[in-house]
TITIFI-52311 format. One record per residue (C-alpha): residue number from 0; residue in three letters; x, y, z. Coordinates in Angstrom, 1 decimal. Last residue first. Example, Ala and Ser with C-alpha at 12.3 -4.5 7.8 and 13.67 -1.06 7.14 Angstrom:
# residues 2
1,SER,13.7,-1.1,7.1
0,ALA,12.3,-4.5,7.8
This chain:
# residues 277
276,MET,-32.9,13.3,66.2
275,GLN,-31.9,14.3,69.6
274,PRO,-30.8,17.7,70.2
273,ARG,-27.1,18.7,70.9
272,SER,-26.6,19.9,74.0
271,LEU,-23.4,18.3,75.3
270,PRO,-22.5,18.1,71.4
269,TYR,-21.8,21.8,71.9
268,GLU,-19.1,23.0,69.3
267,ASP,-20.5,20.9,66.4
266,GLN,-21.9,24.0,64.3
265,TYR,-20.9,27.0,66.4
264,SER,-21.3,29.5,63.7
263,ASP,-24.5,27.9,62.3
262,ALA,-25.9,28.3,65.7
261,SER,-26.2,32.1,65.3
260,LYS,-25.4,33.6,68.7
259,TYR,-26.6,33.2,72.1
258,ASP,-23.8,33.2,74.5
257,GLU,-23.8,36.9,74.4
256,ASN,-27.1,36.9,76.3
255,LEU,-25.1,35.9,79.3
254,PRO,-23.1,39.1,79.5
253,LEU,-22.2,38.0,83.4
252,MET,-22.4,41.0,85.8
251,ILE,-26.1,41.6,86.6
250,GLY,-26.9,37.7,86.6
249,ALA,-23.8,36.6,88.3
248,VAL,-24.4,39.6,91.1
247,GLY,-28.1,38.3,91.7
246,TYR,-27.2,34.4,91.8
245,ILE,-24.9,35.0,94.4
244,ILE,-27.1,37.6,96.0
243,VAL,-30.1,35.2,96.0
242,VAL,-27.8,32.3,97.2
241,ALA,-26.3,34.2,100.3
240,TYR,-30.1,35.7,101.0
239,GLU,-31.1,31.9,101.3
238,MET,-28.1,31.1,103.8
237,LEU,-28.7,34.3,105.9
236,MET,-32.4,33.7,106.6
235,ASP,-32.5,29.8,107.0
234,MET,-29.6,28.5,108.7
233,VAL,-28.3,31.7,110.1
232,LEU,-31.4,33.4,111.5
231,TYR,-33.5,29.9,112.3
230,ILE,-30.3,29.4,114.5
229,GLN,-30.6,32.6,116.1
228,TRP,-34.4,32.6,116.4
227,GLU,-34.0,29.4,118.6
226,GLY,-37.1,27.1,118.5
225,THR,-40.9,27.8,118.6
224,ILE,-42.0,28.7,115.1
223,MET,-39.2,27.4,112.9
222,ASN,-38.3,24.3,115.0
221,PHE,-34.3,23.9,114.9
220,LYS,-34.0,24.2,118.8
219,ALA,-36.5,21.4,119.3
218,LEU,-34.4,19.0,117.3
217,ASP,-32.7,17.5,120.2
216,SER,-35.9,17.5,122.2
215,THR,-37.2,15.2,120.1
214,ASN,-40.8,14.7,119.0
213,SER,-41.5,18.6,120.2
212,GLU,-45.3,19.3,120.9
211,THR,-46.1,22.6,119.4
210,THR,-47.8,24.9,121.9
209,GLY,-47.0,28.2,120.5
208,THR,-50.2,28.9,118.9
207,VAL,-48.5,28.6,115.2
206,SER,-49.3,25.1,115.3
205,PHE,-47.5,22.2,113.0
204,THR,-47.5,18.9,114.4
203,SER,-45.2,15.9,115.4
202,SER,-42.2,18.2,116.0
201,SER,-38.7,18.8,115.1
200,PHE,-39.1,16.9,111.8
199,THR,-40.1,19.8,109.9
198,SER,-37.4,22.2,111.7
197,LEU,-34.6,19.5,111.1
196,VAL,-35.7,19.0,107.2
195,SER,-35.9,22.5,106.7
194,TYR,-32.9,23.3,108.2
193,LEU,-30.9,20.9,105.8
192,THR,-32.4,22.6,102.8
191,ARG,-31.1,25.9,104.1
190,ILE,-27.5,24.5,104.7
189,ALA,-27.7,22.8,101.3
188,LEU,-28.5,26.0,99.6
187,PHE,-25.4,27.5,101.3
186,PRO,-23.4,24.8,99.8
185,LEU,-24.8,25.1,96.4
184,ALA,-24.2,28.9,95.9
183,ILE,-20.6,28.7,95.2
182,SER,-21.3,25.7,92.7
181,ILE,-24.2,28.1,91.2
180,ALA,-21.8,31.1,90.9
179,LYS,-19.1,28.6,88.9
178,LEU,-21.5,27.3,86.8
177,LEU,-22.5,30.8,85.7
176,GLN,-18.9,31.7,84.7
175,LYS,-19.2,28.5,82.6
174,ARG,-22.6,29.8,81.2
173,TYR,-20.5,32.7,79.8
172,ARG,-18.7,30.6,77.2
171,MET,-21.1,27.9,76.7
170,VAL,-20.6,24.5,78.1
169,PHE,-18.9,22.1,76.1
168,GLY,-15.4,22.1,77.9
167,VAL,-17.3,22.1,81.4
166,GLN,-18.3,18.3,80.7
165,THR,-17.2,16.8,83.8
164,TRP,-18.4,20.1,85.5
163,VAL,-21.8,19.4,83.9
162,HIS,-21.9,15.9,85.8
161,VAL,-21.2,17.6,88.9
160,CYS,-23.5,20.3,88.8
159,ILE,-26.3,17.6,87.9
158,GLY,-25.4,15.6,90.8
157,VAL,-25.8,18.6,93.2
156,LEU,-29.1,19.4,91.8
155,ILE,-30.3,15.7,92.0
154,ILE,-29.4,16.0,95.8
153,TYR,-31.3,19.5,96.1
152,LEU,-34.3,17.7,94.6
151,ALA,-34.1,14.8,97.3
150,CYS,-33.9,17.5,99.9
149,PHE,-36.9,19.0,98.6
148,LEU,-38.6,15.7,98.3
147,LEU,-37.9,14.9,102.0
146,VAL,-39.4,18.6,102.8
145,GLY,-42.8,17.4,100.6
144,ALA,-42.9,14.2,102.7
143,ARG,-42.3,15.4,105.8
142,ARG,-45.2,17.9,105.5
141,MET,-47.9,15.3,103.8
140,ILE,-46.8,12.8,106.9
139,ASN,-47.5,15.9,109.2
138,GLY,-51.0,16.4,107.6
137,SER,-51.9,12.9,107.7
136,SER,-51.2,12.7,111.4
135,ASP,-52.9,16.0,112.1
134,SER,-56.0,15.3,110.9
133,SER,-58.2,17.3,113.4
132,SER,-58.7,20.0,110.8
131,SER,-57.7,23.5,109.7
130,THR,-54.2,23.9,111.1
129,GLU,-53.0,20.3,110.3
128,ASP,-54.8,20.0,106.8
127,SER,-53.6,23.4,105.8
126,ILE,-49.9,22.7,106.7
125,GLY,-50.2,19.4,105.0
124,THR,-51.2,21.0,101.7
123,ILE,-48.8,23.4,101.6
122,THR,-46.0,21.0,102.1
121,LEU,-47.4,18.3,99.5
120,ILE,-48.1,21.1,97.1
119,LEU,-44.9,22.2,97.4
118,ALA,-43.1,18.9,97.1
117,VAL,-45.2,18.2,93.9
116,THR,-44.1,21.4,92.5
115,GLY,-40.1,20.6,93.1
114,LEU,-40.7,17.2,91.4
113,LEU,-42.6,18.4,88.2
112,GLN,-39.6,20.7,87.9
111,LEU,-37.4,17.5,88.0
110,LEU,-39.8,15.9,85.6
109,ARG,-39.7,19.1,83.2
108,PHE,-35.5,19.0,83.3
107,GLN,-35.9,15.5,82.2
106,ARG,-38.0,16.4,79.3
105,ASN,-36.0,19.5,78.4
104,TYR,-32.6,17.2,78.1
103,LYS,-32.0,17.5,74.5
102,SER,-31.7,21.1,74.7
101,LEU,-32.1,24.0,71.9
100,GLY,-31.6,27.6,72.6
99,ASP,-29.9,28.6,69.3
98,PRO,-26.7,29.1,71.2
97,THR,-26.9,25.5,72.3
96,LEU,-28.5,24.8,75.9
95,PHE,-27.2,22.2,78.2
94,MET,-25.9,24.9,80.8
93,SER,-29.0,26.7,80.7
92,HIS,-30.6,23.6,82.5
91,LEU,-28.4,24.3,85.5
90,LEU,-29.9,28.0,85.7
89,GLY,-33.3,26.2,85.6
88,LEU,-32.4,23.7,88.4
87,THR,-31.2,26.7,90.4
86,CYS,-34.5,28.4,90.4
85,LEU,-36.1,25.2,91.0
84,LEU,-34.4,25.0,94.4
83,LEU,-35.0,28.8,95.1
82,PRO,-38.7,28.4,94.0
81,SER,-39.4,25.5,96.2
80,LEU,-37.4,26.9,99.3
79,GLY,-40.0,29.7,99.8
78,SER,-42.9,27.0,100.5
77,LEU,-41.8,26.9,104.2
76,GLU,-42.0,30.9,104.5
75,LEU,-45.1,31.1,102.5
74,ALA,-46.6,28.5,105.0
73,TYR,-45.4,30.7,108.0
72,GLY,-47.0,33.7,107.0
71,GLY,-50.3,32.0,105.7
70,THR,-50.6,30.4,108.9
69,TYR,-49.6,33.5,111.0
68,LEU,-52.4,35.4,109.1
67,SER,-54.8,32.5,109.5
66,ILE,-54.2,32.4,113.2
65,ASN,-55.5,36.3,113.5
64,ALA,-54.2,37.1,117.3
63,PRO,-57.0,39.4,119.1
62,THR,-55.7,42.0,118.5
61,ILE,-53.3,42.5,115.4
60,ASP,-49.8,44.0,115.3
59,GLU,-48.4,40.6,115.4
58,ALA,-50.4,39.1,112.5
57,ALA,-49.2,42.0,110.2
56,VAL,-45.6,41.4,111.0
55,LEU,-46.3,37.6,110.3
54,LEU,-48.0,38.6,106.8
53,ALA,-45.5,41.2,105.6
52,GLY,-42.7,38.5,106.2
51,GLY,-44.6,36.0,104.1
50,LEU,-45.3,38.6,101.3
49,VAL,-41.9,40.0,100.9
48,ARG,-40.5,36.4,101.3
47,ILE,-42.9,35.3,98.4
46,ILE,-42.2,38.1,96.4
45,SER,-38.4,37.2,96.6
44,PHE,-39.1,34.1,95.6
43,VAL,-41.0,34.7,92.6
42,LEU,-38.5,36.9,91.4
41,LEU,-35.7,34.3,91.6
40,LEU,-38.4,32.0,89.9
39,VAL,-38.3,34.1,86.8
38,TRP,-34.5,34.5,86.5
37,GLY,-34.4,30.6,86.5
36,ASP,-33.2,30.1,82.9
35,GLY,-36.5,29.2,81.3
34,ARG,-35.9,30.3,78.0
33,SER,-39.1,32.3,77.4
32,ILE,-39.1,34.3,80.4
31,GLY,-36.9,37.3,79.6
30,TYR,-33.1,37.8,79.8
29,LYS,-32.8,41.3,81.1
28,MET,-36.3,42.0,81.8
27,VAL,-36.4,39.1,84.1
26,LEU,-33.0,40.5,85.6
25,ARG,-34.3,43.8,86.1
24,LEU,-37.3,42.5,88.0
23,SER,-34.7,40.3,90.1
22,VAL,-32.8,43.3,91.4
21,PHE,-36.3,45.4,91.5
20,LEU,-37.4,42.7,94.1
19,PHE,-34.1,42.4,95.8
18,PRO,-34.6,45.9,97.2
17,ILE,-37.8,44.5,98.6
16,TYR,-36.1,41.5,99.9
15,MET,-33.9,42.8,102.9
14,ALA,-36.2,45.3,104.3
13,ILE,-39.1,42.5,103.8
12,THR,-36.9,39.8,105.7
11,VAL,-35.9,42.5,108.4
10,ALA,-39.4,43.0,109.3
9,ALA,-39.9,39.1,109.4
8,LEU,-36.8,38.7,111.9
7,ILE,-38.4,41.3,114.0
6,GLY,-41.9,39.5,114.1
5,GLN,-40.0,36.1,115.2
4,SER,-38.1,38.2,117.7
3,ASP,-41.2,39.6,119.4
2,LEU,-42.8,42.6,117.6
1,ALA,-44.0,45.3,119.9
0,MET,-47.8,46.3,119.7
């Protein structure tokens, strides 16, 4: 069966992220999973993109149509924003670490991680409710609440980034270079987050059958399922890939582990990240 435009884009997504699976795995092996720098979430994001693309391609190859495959594929597409935002959060968290790995903002960053997780749960639960029951209104409310929380998390990330720049003199050497990479990636992430908001509010229901009713004609073209594929390609796929490429190149090129040295040799050099007594 020939793939339509959405199926072709799903196949392209698989081709884009399979190589990056190995890149992100290398980053996890390089930096480990104990410091919470966000590299694991970059790997999780890549896995989600490959699995989501595979489900959508499989859904178009199967006759009669399997709605569960479509639902799973689009659910993974919507949920992918969560690990990308949380990856950025983790990388920003590393700006506050001392050479011995301590930070006085652990509790605050845990709460922000919880915010991203709640947004993900609301999004997935909303999709599940809308596709498996007649409770469309409650599912729609949860989807919209989830994407608005994603938007709020992005705004907080920008605020954290601005704050770190005001204290950049206290950031460890190679983390300063990573901060530049994050700052470059944030505009791309802004467009991606905006697309999620526009897509979610473009219809009052979530349907994979192509019969989604449009709330506002001006937003119909932004609908992830029934909208214009060119907009989806630019505002969703390319923006995401720009972010992961920026983070991937920064992670590979920068010797971030060299920032972690004996705390005794730094003494009071990093008051920004001094743990509370």
